[in-house]
Rosetta silent file (secondary structure, phi, psi, omega in degrees, C-alpha in Angstrom):
SEQUENCE: MTEAEPPRRPGDDKSARAANIFDVARLAGVSHQTVSRVINSVPNVRPATRVRVEQAIAQLRYSPSPAARALVTKRTRTIGLITPGTSEYGPTATAMNFNVAARAARFSVDTVSALDSDPAGVRAIVESLLRQRVDAIVLVIADIAVLEVVLSLELSIPIVIVAASARRSPAVVSIDQYRGARAAVRHLIELGHTDIFHLAGPPKAPDAIERIRGWRDEVQENRLTVHPTANGDWSPKSGYDLGMQLTDIGPGAAVFAANDYMALGLISALHDRGLRVPEDVSVVGFDDVPEAAYFRPPLTTVRQDFAALGGLVMQKVLIAIEDPDDVAESTPLPTTFVVRQSSGPRGR
SCORE:     score description
SCORE:     0.000 S_00000001
   1 L     0.000  124.290 -178.113  143.343  136.435   57.213 S_00000001
   2 L   -82.034  149.907  179.752  142.004  134.375   60.044 S_00000001
   3 L   -77.305  134.416 -178.701  144.083  131.725   61.678 S_00000001
   4 L   -65.931  142.474  176.713  142.982  128.164   60.867 S_00000001
   5 L   -71.529  142.092  174.478  141.443  126.168   63.731 S_00000001
   6 L   -65.982  151.893  179.661  143.492  123.239   64.954 S_00000001
   7 L   -59.935  138.701 -177.776  142.019  119.832   64.082 S_00000001
   8 L   -87.971  126.832  178.881  139.444  118.736   66.612 S_00000001
   9 L   -86.333  150.814  177.365  140.166  115.438   68.344 S_00000001
  10 L   -56.878  132.138  176.995  137.393  113.018   69.217 S_00000001
  11 L    95.029  -10.484 -179.120  136.061  113.830   72.666 S_00000001
  12 L   -68.588  -38.230 -176.715  137.314  117.470   72.740 S_00000001
  13 L   -96.788  110.082 -176.005  133.823  118.948   72.316 S_00000001
  14 L   -67.390  -20.199  179.795  131.564  117.867   75.153 S_00000001
  15 L   -85.825   -6.039 -178.974  128.551  119.008   73.206 S_00000001
  16 L   -70.180  170.005  179.838  129.395  116.700   70.296 S_00000001
  17 L   -61.398  158.598  177.944  127.580  113.443   69.729 S_00000001
  18 L   -66.149  141.805  179.420  128.382  110.500   71.975 S_00000001
  19 L   -66.135  149.751  176.012  131.333  108.431   70.798 S_00000001
  20 L  -119.234 -178.735 -174.526  130.611  105.078   69.202 S_00000001
  21 H   -63.658  -29.515 -179.955  132.563  101.883   68.759 S_00000001
  22 H   -72.809  -34.354  174.552  134.020  103.071   65.440 S_00000001
  23 H   -61.920  -43.952  178.673  135.428  106.217   67.077 S_00000001
  24 H   -61.345  -44.394 -179.023  137.141  104.019   69.664 S_00000001
  25 H   -61.042  -43.375 -179.726  138.519  101.764   66.915 S_00000001
  26 H   -64.015  -44.704 -178.282  139.960  104.733   64.970 S_00000001
  27 H   -66.043  -36.226 -179.144  141.606  106.269   68.041 S_00000001
  28 H   -84.376  -13.367 -179.715  143.107  102.918   69.119 S_00000001
  29 L    73.480   35.335  179.821  144.142  101.986   65.579 S_00000001
  30 L  -133.151  177.360  176.598  142.267   98.685   65.584 S_00000001
  31 L   -81.750  158.969  178.061  139.145   97.204   64.033 S_00000001
  32 H   -66.531  -25.082  176.833  135.745   97.645   65.653 S_00000001
  33 H   -65.220  -36.944  178.426  135.644   93.836   66.082 S_00000001
  34 H   -66.938  -40.429  176.553  138.741   94.075   68.292 S_00000001
  35 H   -59.416  -42.743  179.378  137.084   96.796   70.376 S_00000001
  36 H   -60.993  -41.278 -179.726  134.072   94.523   70.776 S_00000001
  37 H   -64.388  -38.342  178.338  136.278   91.656   71.963 S_00000001
  38 H   -66.488  -45.901 -178.646  137.893   93.891   74.586 S_00000001
  39 H   -58.814  -38.476 -174.916  134.537   95.246   75.789 S_00000001
  40 L   -98.965   16.075  174.212  133.107   91.746   76.173 S_00000001
  41 L    56.025   37.176  176.388  136.236   90.254   77.787 S_00000001
  42 L   -79.433  135.547 -178.906  136.796   87.843   74.930 S_00000001
  43 L   -70.246 -177.846  177.413  140.234   86.162   75.147 S_00000001
  44 L    69.843   28.686  168.937  142.954   86.160   72.450 S_00000001
  45 L  -109.676  126.394 -177.979  143.471   89.945   72.433 S_00000001
  46 L   -59.764  141.417 -177.151  147.121   90.926   72.866 S_00000001
  47 H   -54.011  -42.211 -178.634  147.763   92.787   76.159 S_00000001
  48 H   -65.139  -38.563  178.124  149.223   95.841   74.411 S_00000001
  49 H   -66.024  -42.840  179.564  146.201   96.038   72.099 S_00000001
  50 H   -59.564  -42.017  179.710  143.818   95.683   75.037 S_00000001
  51 H   -62.556  -44.147  179.521  145.561   98.561   76.830 S_00000001
  52 H   -60.361  -43.361 -179.960  145.270  100.826   73.736 S_00000001
  53 H   -65.012  -44.467 -179.375  141.575  100.064   73.406 S_00000001
  54 H   -63.831  -37.001  176.947  140.918  100.656   77.116 S_00000001
  55 H   -66.118  -40.809  178.075  142.762  103.972   76.949 S_00000001
  56 H   -64.609  -40.293  177.852  140.696  105.035   73.915 S_00000001
  57 H   -60.564  -43.890 -179.901  137.488  104.044   75.723 S_00000001
  58 H   -66.478  -42.979 -178.090  138.501  106.163   78.722 S_00000001
  59 H   -64.057  -39.555 -178.256  139.547  109.139   76.584 S_00000001
  60 H   -88.552   -5.369 -176.915  136.287  109.136   74.623 S_00000001
  61 L    53.701   44.361 -177.370  134.198  108.252   77.660 S_00000001
  62 L   -79.193  132.664  177.697  132.634  105.548   75.563 S_00000001
  63 L  -130.623  104.339 -177.998  129.865  103.501   77.203 S_00000001
  64 L   -66.096  137.442  178.979  128.477  100.662   75.082 S_00000001
  65 L   -76.501  152.054  175.548  124.720  100.239   75.363 S_00000001
  66 H   -56.546  -36.687 -179.856  123.253   96.893   76.433 S_00000001
  67 H   -64.471  -40.928  179.491  121.490   96.699   73.079 S_00000001
  68 H   -65.277  -41.515  177.933  124.776   97.136   71.202 S_00000001
  69 H   -60.984  -41.900 -178.300  126.421   94.452   73.281 S_00000001
  70 H   -62.475  -37.571  179.502  123.535   92.106   72.637 S_00000001
  71 H   -64.777  -37.441 -177.002  123.877   92.595   68.874 S_00000001
  72 H   -78.132  -46.298 -172.681  127.570   91.704   68.989 S_00000001
  73 H   -94.692   -9.977 -173.735  127.516   88.860   71.514 S_00000001
  74 L    65.754   17.543  179.545  123.961   87.594   70.904 S_00000001
  75 L  -131.029  151.701  179.499  123.551   87.918   74.692 S_00000001
  76 L  -105.603   -5.849 -173.803  121.838   90.437   76.937 S_00000001
  77 L    51.919   39.040  177.631  123.650   89.484   80.170 S_00000001
  78 E  -127.712  136.619  179.223  120.204   89.293   81.720 S_00000001
  79 E  -117.283  134.490  174.286  118.725   86.326   83.593 S_00000001
  80 E   -86.774  128.152  179.114  115.031   85.795   84.191 S_00000001
  81 E  -116.978  120.524  178.746  114.228   84.755   87.764 S_00000001
  82 E  -106.497  119.993 -179.545  110.806   83.257   88.528 S_00000001
  83 E  -118.240  156.476  175.108  109.920   83.112   92.223 S_00000001
  84 E   -64.678  149.269  178.168  106.780   81.927   94.033 S_00000001
  85 L   -77.303   71.162 -174.458  104.315   84.690   94.889 S_00000001
  86 L  -151.340  157.604  175.836  105.149   84.509   98.578 S_00000001
  87 L  -103.842   15.254 -177.739  107.123   86.292  101.294 S_00000001
  88 L   -62.488  151.201 -171.730  108.277   83.038  102.903 S_00000001
  89 H   -60.442  -47.681 -174.662  111.851   82.964  104.172 S_00000001
  90 H   -59.526  -58.050  179.323  113.276   80.188  101.966 S_00000001
  91 H   -61.058  -37.406 -179.849  112.254   81.510   98.514 S_00000001
  92 H   -65.779  -44.872  179.365  113.006   85.110   99.548 S_00000001
  93 H   -66.229  -36.775  177.803  116.495   84.236  100.832 S_00000001
  94 H   -62.807  -48.036 -179.374  117.160   82.153   97.709 S_00000001
  95 H   -62.247  -44.029 -178.395  116.184   85.029   95.396 S_00000001
  96 H   -61.903  -46.310 -177.444  118.217   87.591   97.339 S_00000001
  97 H   -72.090  -29.633  173.878  121.379   85.496   97.363 S_00000001
  98 H   -67.302  -41.014  177.285  121.026   84.606   93.696 S_00000001
  99 H   -59.084  -40.364  178.268  120.782   88.318   92.872 S_00000001
 100 H   -61.953  -46.218 -179.417  124.002   88.921   94.806 S_00000001
 101 H   -66.002  -38.436  179.792  125.798   86.148   92.895 S_00000001
 102 H   -66.570  -41.910  179.738  124.455   87.366   89.532 S_00000001
 103 H   -63.453  -38.635  177.984  125.565   90.934   90.215 S_00000001
 104 H   -63.825  -29.398  178.243  129.057   89.696   91.114 S_00000001
 105 L   -90.562    7.975  177.495  129.151   87.945   87.721 S_00000001
 106 L    65.591   39.724  172.267  128.015   91.202   85.999 S_00000001
 107 L  -115.270  147.113  170.763  124.560   89.949   85.076 S_00000001
 108 E   -97.571  159.176 -175.667  121.302   91.746   85.679 S_00000001
 109 E  -126.708  126.148  170.618  118.216   89.886   86.892 S_00000001
 110 E   -98.627  112.389 -175.543  114.604   90.357   85.812 S_00000001
 111 E   -99.998  131.961  177.069  112.486   88.935   88.644 S_00000001
 112 E  -125.984  128.396  175.921  108.900   87.810   88.117 S_00000001
 113 E   -89.461  126.412  179.258  106.687   86.533   90.950 S_00000001
 114 E   -85.335   87.376 -179.659  104.464   83.652   89.911 S_00000001
 115 L   -62.077  -36.049  171.259  101.290   84.665   91.714 S_00000001
 116 L  -103.214   95.014 -172.356   99.618   81.664   90.047 S_00000001
 117 L   -87.087   24.543  174.930  102.278   79.052   90.688 S_00000001
 118 L   -80.746  165.252 -177.242  100.437   76.316   88.801 S_00000001
 119 H   -54.943  -42.429 -178.502  102.091   74.770   85.706 S_00000001
 120 H   -64.294  -42.554  179.827  100.097   76.865   83.207 S_00000001
 121 H   -63.988  -42.490  179.189  100.923   80.127   84.994 S_00000001
 122 H   -67.285  -40.436  178.590  104.629   79.335   85.182 S_00000001
 123 H   -60.168  -39.108  179.032  104.713   78.268   81.518 S_00000001
 124 H   -64.380  -38.689  178.804  103.222   81.642   80.526 S_00000001
 125 H   -67.567  -41.240  177.211  105.931   83.491   82.493 S_00000001
 126 H   -57.379  -46.579 -179.957  108.658   81.394   80.849 S_00000001
 127 H   -62.478  -37.528  178.331  107.304   82.309   77.420 S_00000001
 128 H   -64.498  -42.458  179.133  107.226   86.000   78.396 S_00000001
 129 H   -67.080  -35.100  176.822  110.879   85.914   79.495 S_00000001
 130 H   -61.147  -38.117  178.848  111.878   84.190   76.262 S_00000001
 131 H   -67.401  -23.602  178.219  110.400   87.113   74.331 S_00000001
 132 L   -85.069    1.633  175.727  112.605   89.452   76.380 S_00000001
 133 L    60.401   42.269  172.307  115.677   87.576   75.111 S_00000001
 134 L   -69.044  155.835 -178.958  117.097   86.676   78.522 S_00000001
 135 L   -80.232  -24.327 -179.136  120.219   84.511   78.441 S_00000001
 136 E  -162.904  164.901  177.940  118.869   81.973   80.941 S_00000001
 137 E  -126.536  134.588  173.084  115.972   81.375   83.312 S_00000001
 138 E  -113.977  131.427 -176.064  116.149   80.446   86.995 S_00000001
 139 E  -125.749  120.588  175.439  112.986   79.030   88.525 S_00000001
 140 E   -93.606  117.068 -170.968  112.340   78.623   92.269 S_00000001
 141 L   -89.725  133.614  174.286  109.761   75.839   92.590 S_00000001
 142 L  -119.458   -4.837 -177.250  106.938   75.866   95.173 S_00000001
 143 L  -135.886  122.376 -175.016  104.712   73.201   93.576 S_00000001
 144 H   -60.615  -28.767  179.135  105.975   69.727   92.696 S_00000001
 145 H   -65.747  -32.664  178.853  103.692   69.602   89.636 S_00000001
 146 H   -66.246  -37.374 -179.890  105.542   72.588   88.159 S_00000001
 147 H   -57.347  -47.575 -178.252  108.855   70.742   88.449 S_00000001
 148 H   -64.326  -39.525 -179.557  107.690   67.906   86.225 S_00000001
 149 H   -66.484  -46.186 -176.223  106.257   70.278   83.617 S_00000001
 150 H   -66.484  -38.448  178.439  109.346   72.495   83.459 S_00000001
 151 H   -62.926  -23.451 -178.949  111.726   69.540   83.169 S_00000001
 152 L   -88.265   -8.371 -178.262  109.780   68.433   80.092 S_00000001
 153 L   -73.227  142.190  172.978  110.099   71.817   78.321 S_00000001
 154 L  -107.967  105.445 -174.834  112.453   72.124   75.367 S_00000001
 155 L  -110.230  159.440  179.252  113.803   75.680   75.487 S_00000001
 156 L   -85.291   -7.779  179.053  116.286   77.576   73.345 S_00000001
 157 L  -129.591  162.325  179.566  118.101   78.871   76.442 S_00000001
 158 L   -66.983  147.726  171.430  119.295   77.208   79.671 S_00000001
 159 E  -130.167  132.068  178.862  116.914   76.846   82.601 S_00000001
 160 E  -117.410  130.076 -173.380  118.083   76.152   86.151 S_00000001
 161 E  -112.534  129.835  175.102  115.533   74.941   88.699 S_00000001
 162 E  -100.317  107.554 -176.410  115.793   75.380   92.460 S_00000001
 163 L  -163.144  136.549  172.677  113.805   72.526   93.972 S_00000001
 164 L   -79.665  132.430 -179.571  114.239   69.731   96.485 S_00000001
 165 L  -162.998  144.734  173.403  113.517   66.394   94.867 S_00000001
 166 L   -70.479  -21.125  178.648  114.509   62.767   95.094 S_00000001
 167 L   -80.698  127.810 -179.620  114.690   62.944   91.294 S_00000001
 168 L   -96.445  145.556  179.040  118.107   64.085   90.071 S_00000001
 169 L  -156.677  144.265  175.739  118.618   66.236   86.970 S_00000001
 170 L   -59.366  -23.006 -177.718  121.465   68.400   85.629 S_00000001
 171 L   -84.605  -10.262 -172.049  118.986   71.305   85.592 S_00000001
 172 E  -103.023  133.195  175.880  118.091   71.015   89.305 S_00000001
 173 E  -123.680  140.559 -176.289  119.961   72.674   92.188 S_00000001
 174 L  -157.865  168.196  165.965  118.969   72.189   95.815 S_00000001
 175 E  -102.300  145.142 -170.992  119.813   72.035   99.489 S_00000001
 176 L   -75.951   85.627  179.391  119.527   68.540  100.962 S_00000001
 177 H   -64.619  -38.479 -175.684  116.151   68.705  102.706 S_00000001
 178 H   -61.810  -53.239 -179.021  115.983   64.921  103.100 S_00000001
 179 H   -70.122  -30.042  174.739  119.230   64.510  105.049 S_00000001
 180 H   -62.368  -42.303  178.468  118.520   67.679  107.008 S_00000001
 181 H   -65.611  -41.419  178.900  115.224   66.188  108.182 S_00000001
 182 H   -62.542  -38.056  178.548  116.884   62.918  109.101 S_00000001
 183 H   -64.037  -38.251  179.041  119.458   64.797  111.183 S_00000001
 184 H   -63.719  -45.283 -179.192  116.658   66.575  113.076 S_00000001
 185 H   -69.331  -39.231  179.084  114.869   63.309  113.888 S_00000001
 186 H   -60.652  -39.665  177.907  118.128   61.543  114.747 S_00000001
 187 H   -59.063  -43.955 -179.731  118.904   64.273  117.290 S_00000001
 188 H   -67.608  -37.578  177.798  115.548   63.668  119.017 S_00000001
 189 H   -64.648  -41.479  179.259  116.073   59.907  119.015 S_00000001
 190 H   -64.765  -23.428  175.549  119.514   60.356  120.574 S_00000001
 191 L   -82.365   -0.873  177.342  117.818   62.373  123.329 S_00000001
 192 L    97.651    4.478 -178.922  115.691   59.293  124.093 S_00000001
 193 L   -75.673  138.087  178.177  112.468   60.324  122.370 S_00000001
 194 L  -118.824  -18.392  175.618  110.308   57.550  120.958 S_00000001
 195 L  -108.617   96.818 -175.024  107.146   59.532  120.033 S_00000001
 196 E  -116.324  108.803 -179.325  108.279   61.953  117.335 S_00000001
 197 E   -90.261  159.425  175.896  105.524   63.856  115.534 S_00000001
 198 E  -129.664  122.397  169.642  105.907   65.877  112.362 S_00000001
 199 E   -92.337  108.944 -172.769  104.085   69.099  111.512 S_00000001
 200 E   -89.254  163.110  174.468  104.476   69.138  107.726 S_00000001
 201 L   -84.754 -167.818 -178.969  104.407   71.987  105.225 S_00000001
 202 L   -57.432  138.814 -172.483  102.046   72.297  102.240 S_00000001
 203 L   -62.852  -22.545 -179.463  101.458   68.887  100.599 S_00000001
 204 L   -97.429   -2.566 -177.456  102.586   70.055   97.124 S_00000001
 205 L   -77.960  125.371 -179.128  105.739   71.877   98.277 S_00000001
 206 H   -56.488  -42.020  178.981  108.931   70.017   97.235 S_00000001
 207 H   -60.960  -43.670 -179.406  110.759   71.014  100.446 S_00000001
 208 H   -63.572  -40.944 -179.865  107.873   69.735  102.579 S_00000001
 209 H   -61.355  -44.828 -179.177  107.735   66.456  100.650 S_00000001
 210 H   -69.276  -33.338  178.437  111.457   65.814  101.155 S_00000001
 211 H   -71.593  -36.328  173.688  111.295   66.683  104.859 S_00000001
 212 H   -61.649  -45.878 -178.327  108.405   64.256  105.353 S_00000001
 213 H   -60.300  -42.335  178.911  110.402   61.585  103.548 S_00000001
 214 H   -66.560  -43.388  177.584  113.429   62.175  105.768 S_00000001
 215 H   -59.841  -48.706 -176.581  111.368   62.154  108.977 S_00000001
 216 H   -63.540  -44.638 -177.659  109.548   58.955  108.012 S_00000001
 217 H   -64.892  -39.205 -179.928  112.687   57.065  106.930 S_00000001
 218 H   -68.974  -40.615  178.267  114.581   57.940  110.116 S_00000001
 219 H   -64.170  -46.616 -178.469  111.623   56.970  112.336 S_00000001
 220 H   -65.985  -40.179 -179.528  111.072   53.692  110.496 S_00000001
 221 H   -61.478  -28.800  178.999  114.759   52.812  110.480 S_00000001
 222 L   -96.066   11.185  175.020  114.731   53.103  114.276 S_00000001
 223 L    57.244   41.336  176.634  111.526   51.000  114.502 S_00000001
 224 L  -103.604  166.958 -179.794  109.481   53.767  116.076 S_00000001
 225 L   -70.707  130.916  175.614  105.812   54.578  115.522 S_00000001
 226 L   -91.403   98.543  179.630  105.108   56.631  112.407 S_00000001
 227 L   -72.653  150.523  176.649  102.431   59.054  113.606 S_00000001
 228 L   -58.999  141.428  176.797  100.098   60.621  111.013 S_00000001
 229 L   -85.348  157.293  174.415  101.414   63.939  109.673 S_00000001
 230 E  -126.825  132.716 -174.887   99.437   67.181  109.749 S_00000001
 231 E   -96.415  132.192  171.803   99.976   69.811  107.057 S_00000001
 232 L  -111.444 -167.838 -177.605  100.346   73.514  107.704 S_00000001
 233 L  -120.743   24.840 -179.740  101.116   76.410  105.364 S_00000001
 234 L    81.134   -8.848 -172.894  104.571   77.422  106.730 S_00000001
 235 L   -90.041  155.910  174.104  103.015   80.163  108.903 S_00000001
 236 H   -58.744  -36.152 -179.746  103.191   80.558  112.713 S_00000001
 237 H   -60.959  -43.460 -179.723   99.373   80.540  112.770 S_00000001
 238 H   -66.009  -35.980  176.049   99.207   77.097  111.161 S_00000001
 239 H   -64.693  -39.521  178.408  101.775   75.820  113.667 S_00000001
 240 H   -65.588  -47.873 -177.903   99.703   77.253  116.511 S_00000001
 241 H   -60.412  -43.928  179.775   96.436   75.798  115.201 S_00000001
 242 H   -66.368  -37.210  178.678   97.947   72.337  114.741 S_00000001
 243 H   -63.874  -32.134  177.748   99.537   72.527  118.197 S_00000001
 244 H   -77.939  -32.589 -176.277   96.127   73.196  119.733 S_00000001
 245 H   -80.650  -36.727 -172.595   94.390   70.478  117.711 S_00000001
 246 L   -86.838   82.832 -176.714   96.907   67.623  118.096 S_00000001
 247 L   -73.686  -10.260  174.533   96.289   66.670  121.696 S_00000001
 248 L   -68.018  -20.551  176.333   98.347   63.477  121.258 S_00000001
 249 L   -78.347  100.713 -175.909  101.375   65.758  121.524 S_00000001
 250 L  -134.692 -167.931 -179.272  101.802   65.625  125.275 S_00000001
 251 L   -52.881  132.609 -179.623  104.467   65.170  127.972 S_00000001
 252 L    93.031  -12.154 -178.530  107.381   63.048  126.752 S_00000001
 253 L   -85.035  167.889  174.297  106.676   63.695  123.050 S_00000001
 254 E  -136.614  152.238 -178.315  108.877   65.474  120.522 S_00000001
 255 E  -132.853  129.208  168.891  107.947   67.412  117.393 S_00000001
 256 E  -100.792  110.396 -179.842  109.883   68.067  114.205 S_00000001
 257 E   -90.646  145.687 -173.321  108.229   71.099  112.623 S_00000001
 258 L   -65.282  -26.519  172.425  108.561   71.647  108.877 S_00000001
 259 L  -152.050  173.214 -174.285  109.980   75.149  109.345 S_00000001
 260 H   -67.023  -35.839 -177.487  110.937   77.558  112.098 S_00000001
 261 H   -70.278  -35.911  173.192  107.808   79.691  111.874 S_00000001
 262 H   -66.357  -36.306  176.683  105.526   76.696  112.307 S_00000001
 263 H   -62.594  -39.297  178.625  107.732   75.696  115.252 S_00000001
 264 H   -60.838  -46.583  177.694  107.202   79.175  116.734 S_00000001
 265 H   -62.891  -39.667  179.172  103.409   78.806  116.515 S_00000001
 266 H   -61.577  -45.878 -179.277  103.626   75.299  117.970 S_00000001
 267 H   -60.423  -39.303  177.542  105.657   76.470  120.970 S_00000001
 268 H   -64.510  -40.998  178.661  103.060   79.168  121.649 S_00000001
 269 H   -64.852  -43.164  179.494  100.236   76.598  121.478 S_00000001
 270 H   -61.581  -40.226  177.199  102.047   74.227  123.827 S_00000001
 271 H   -60.259  -44.440 -179.789  102.524   77.089  126.291 S_00000001
 272 H   -66.600  -23.409  177.080   98.806   77.868  126.131 S_00000001
 273 L   -88.585    2.287  178.052   98.088   74.198  126.820 S_00000001
 274 L    84.050   17.414  179.879  100.270   74.300  129.942 S_00000001
 275 L  -105.157  139.781 -178.180  103.176   72.342  128.421 S_00000001
 276 L   -97.428  145.446  174.909  106.798   73.427  128.762 S_00000001
 277 L  -117.834  120.803    9.592  109.430   73.343  126.003 S_00000001
 278 L  -101.978    6.254 -173.185  111.696   71.395  126.274 S_00000001
 279 L   -59.214  -39.709  179.720  110.869   69.998  129.742 S_00000001
 280 L  -100.433  -42.546 -177.780  107.599   68.407  128.564 S_00000001
 281 L  -135.186  128.811  174.648  107.889   68.502  124.752 S_00000001
 282 E   -88.415  142.424 -178.970  111.008   68.915  122.608 S_00000001
 283 E  -132.033  133.922  175.953  110.668   70.965  119.400 S_00000001
 284 E  -126.849  138.300  178.704  112.983   71.153  116.380 S_00000001
 285 L  -109.061 -161.428  179.840  112.491   73.440  113.372 S_00000001
 286 L  -153.191  131.827  174.948  114.010   73.848  109.917 S_00000001
 287 E   125.601  -44.639 -169.690  115.686   76.840  108.147 S_00000001
 288 L    61.033   61.922  175.232  117.402   78.718  111.008 S_00000001
 289 L   -63.492  158.657 -176.949  115.678   82.010  110.279 S_00000001
 290 L   -56.041  -28.022 -178.095  117.427   85.072  111.777 S_00000001
 291 L   -82.962  -10.134 -170.321  114.924   85.150  114.658 S_00000001
 292 H   -58.664  -36.394 -178.856  115.393   81.471  115.619 S_00000001
 293 H   -71.533  -11.890 -176.054  118.105   82.176  118.190 S_00000001
 294 H  -112.116    7.638  170.523  115.761   84.654  119.920 S_00000001
 295 L   -63.888  165.663  173.549  112.684   82.457  120.286 S_00000001
 296 L  -119.975  104.579   -0.926  111.720   81.517  123.839 S_00000001
 297 L   -78.101  163.143  175.172  113.307   79.057  124.199 S_00000001
 298 L   -54.584  139.313 -166.361  115.947   79.527  121.456 S_00000001
 299 L   -88.937  127.616  166.270  115.129   77.073  118.694 S_00000001
 300 E   -73.042  132.427 -171.454  117.037   73.915  117.801 S_00000001
 301 E  -158.383  176.622  178.162  116.867   73.783  114.014 S_00000001
 302 E  -108.255  119.576 -176.537  118.370   72.801  110.664 S_00000001
 303 E   -89.999  133.766  173.754  120.315   75.609  108.991 S_00000001
 304 L  -105.998  137.406 -179.329  120.229   76.099  105.219 S_00000001
 305 L   -94.378   89.102 -176.222  123.086   77.962  103.507 S_00000001
 306 H   -74.404  -25.302  175.245  121.208   80.201  101.084 S_00000001
 307 H   -65.197  -44.297  177.543  124.339   82.184  100.175 S_00000001
 308 H   -64.574  -36.550  179.075  125.997   78.989   98.955 S_00000001
 309 H   -63.910  -45.708  178.600  122.797   78.074   97.107 S_00000001
 310 H   -59.354  -41.829  178.280  122.719   81.419   95.276 S_00000001
 311 H   -65.030  -40.127 -179.837  126.354   80.970   94.247 S_00000001
 312 H   -66.931  -40.122  178.100  125.772   77.416   93.053 S_00000001
 313 H   -61.539  -44.899 -179.548  122.761   78.446   90.964 S_00000001
 314 H   -65.213  -39.227  176.537  124.776   81.223   89.292 S_00000001
 315 H   -60.436  -42.000  178.559  127.659   78.824   88.646 S_00000001
 316 H   -64.083  -40.132  178.231  125.235   76.412   87.005 S_00000001
 317 H   -61.845  -46.895 -177.940  123.831   79.242   84.856 S_00000001
 318 H   -62.171  -42.484  178.450  127.292   80.295   83.658 S_00000001
 319 H   -64.164  -42.184 -178.431  128.271   76.750   82.727 S_00000001
 320 H   -64.670  -34.045  178.935  124.972   76.233   80.920 S_00000001
 321 H   -73.830  -46.826 -173.376  125.473   79.441   78.920 S_00000001
 322 H   -79.810  -37.330 -175.540  129.137   78.909   78.028 S_00000001
 323 L  -147.309   78.183 -175.170  129.240   75.141   77.593 S_00000001
 324 H   -55.911  -29.125 -178.362  125.793   73.459   77.635 S_00000001
 325 H   -74.614  -10.877 -175.744  127.313   70.028   77.027 S_00000001
 326 H  -101.727    7.353 -179.583  129.327   70.301   80.244 S_00000001
 327 L   -75.744  119.323 -177.395  126.360   70.749   82.619 S_00000001
 328 L  -112.183  164.056  176.989  126.498   67.921   85.144 S_00000001
 329 L   -65.250  133.698 -178.351  124.184   66.766   87.903 S_00000001
 330 L   -94.886  139.942  172.626  124.776   68.745   91.113 S_00000001
 331 L   -77.398  130.972  178.950  125.058   67.168   94.555 S_00000001
 332 L   -55.783  140.801  179.371  122.556   68.819   96.936 S_00000001
 333 E   -68.402  142.012 -179.885  124.212   71.242   99.344 S_00000001
 334 L   -75.715  157.246  173.143  124.449   69.964  102.932 S_00000001
 335 L   -98.545  172.335  176.264  122.589   71.461  105.873 S_00000001
 336 E  -126.563  130.043  179.942  123.977   72.217  109.336 S_00000001
 337 E   -88.526  130.163 -175.659  122.250   71.087  112.520 S_00000001
 338 E  -117.710  115.444 -178.653  122.081   73.787  115.206 S_00000001
 339 L   -93.735  124.283  174.193  121.373   72.716  118.789 S_00000001
 340 L  -128.043 -145.941 -169.234  119.769   75.300  121.081 S_00000001
 341 L  -100.743    4.688 -178.387  117.410   75.098  124.066 S_00000001
 342 L   -86.599   -2.626  177.892  114.106   73.928  122.544 S_00000001
 343 L  -126.069  142.817 -179.727  115.122   70.247  122.605 S_00000001
 344 L  -156.382  173.847 -177.812  116.079   68.155  125.575 S_00000001
 345 L   -60.678  145.105  177.757  116.132   64.590  126.946 S_00000001
 346 L   -62.697  134.804  178.143  112.824   62.756  127.159 S_00000001
 347 L    78.793   11.138 -178.651  111.264   62.913  130.604 S_00000001
 348 L   -66.514    0.000    0.000  113.495   65.738  131.698 S_00000001
C-alpha cells in the first residue's frame, strides 16, 4: 500500500500554472475584489487584511498583468505623450522630466513624435492614442495653431497641454516665458543699453511669441526704440546668419536672443565681424542649456526649471484623472535670471 501524498499547497510546484487573483484570494481568505483593492492601492482595506493579502501575493509570487488591472480599474496607468518632431533643448528636456515624474507616480508613458506638427497631424495622433486606451494625454505644443485646435477638442480622457500662452486654461501648463523675457531686457536696460535688438524664434512657436511680447512690452514701457525683429529657427546657424545680416547691431547695442543656441551663433557672427562681447555688444539668451556656462564668454541667460515643469504636468494629470472637476488654472512657473560674462555696461 503506497503512502498518500500530502496535499499540495498553491505555489509548491514551480512547474504549475501561474497563480491568479483567485488563488491569492483563497490563500488570504478574502474575496478577489479585496485582493484587487489591495493591488491597486484602493483605500478602506483594513491593515490586517492588507497584510494577509500582501503575504499571499508574495508566497504565490503573483504578478497581476497590466491587462487584468485595466479590466478591474478601467485604467491602464499609461499616459500618451505627444512631442514635436525635434531635438531642440526645451521640448526634449520637458519630455525627459515628465517621464521621470510619471515613473515616480508608477505610470508608463507612450511617447509619439509629431513629425507633422500641424493641427491635422496632431489630431490624428490624439485619435490613435485614444484607441490605445491611455488614461490621459500630454501634448507639448510647438505651433500656436495646434493649441487652439486641441483646446476645442472634446475628449473622453484628460488632456494636459504644455504651451506658453497669454491665454489661460485649466488644461495648460507652462513656464513664464513673458516675464522671463522682460527680466532679460530689464537687465540690459539697467546696464545702460538703449538699443536692444531681439533675435526671435519661429513665428508660430508659442515660446517665441511670448518672448517677443515680453521684449516689446519692456522696451516700450521704458520708452526705447522697438527695432524690427528677425526670426530664426532656434539653431546656432540661424543666430549666426542673422548676426551677419543685421549690420545695425554694432558697438553700444545689446541683443536678447530667443534661445541660447541662437545666442551662440550670434556671438560667433559678431566675432567674425570684429565686434567683442560684451565690450562692444551685450548678448543675453534664454533656456540656460548645460553648455551656456562654457560659451566664450559664458552666457547671461534666463533659466527654465524643466524638472519642476515635468512634476507640475504630472500633478495636473493625476488631478484630472482622479477628480476632473477639481482641475484649476495653473500659474506659470517662474524663470531665474542668470548673470554671466556676455552682458556688460553700455560703452564699456
